[in-house]
C-alpha positions in Angstrom: 94.7 92.1 97.3 97.5 93.7 94.7 101.2 93.5 95.4 103.4 96.5 94.1 107.0 95.9 93.9 109.5 98.9 93.4 113.0 98.1 92.0 115.9 100.3 92.1 118.0 100.5 88.7 121.4 102.1 88.2 121.4 104.3 85.0 124.6 103.4 83.4 124.7 106.9 81.4 124.3 109.1 84.6 125.5 107.1 87.6 122.1 107.8 88.9 119.4 105.7 90.1 115.9 105.3 89.0 112.6 103.1 90.1 110.6 100.9 88.1 107.1 99.8 90.1 105.7 96.6 89.0 101.9 95.0 89.9 101.3 91.8 90.7 103.0 89.2 88.2 103.2 91.7 85.3 106.6 91.3 83.6 106.8 94.8 82.6 106.9 98.0 85.0 103.6 100.0 85.2 105.6 103.1 86.0 109.3 104.2 86.0 110.8 107.4 87.4 113.6 109.6 85.8 117.2 108.8 86.6 117.2 111.3 89.4 118.5 109.6 92.5 122.0 109.7 93.8 122.0 105.8 95.1 119.9 103.0 96.1 119.3 104.6 99.8 118.4 108.1 98.8 115.4 106.5 96.3 114.1 104.3 99.3 114.4 107.3 101.6 112.3 109.4 99.2 109.6 106.7 98.4 109.2 105.9 102.0 108.5 109.4 103.1 106.1 109.8 100.1 104.4 106.8 101.3 104.3 108.1 104.9 102.9 111.6 103.8 100.3 110.0 101.6 99.4 107.0 104.1 100.2 108.2 107.4 99.3 106.0 110.5 96.3 107.6 112.1 96.5 105.2 115.2 95.6 107.7 118.1 99.0 107.7 119.9 101.2 108.3 116.8 102.5 111.5 115.7 101.3 112.9 112.3 103.6 115.5 110.9 101.1 115.8 108.2 98.6 117.6 110.7 101.0 119.0 113.1 100.4 116.9 115.8 
């Protein structure tokens, strides 16, 4: 099992927020986003929405907006 951690970091130059993605115990991020988010909450909301879109819950009684049901 892999552990993936997403950290939000403020960019002092722009005042915006970017994400750093870490895997397991690697000390360096495996991926960074651009400083394109207005706040930690904005970044979290967009990451959660992306995950919901790409990894939807297909339990039979859950509405799935990716298939219109």
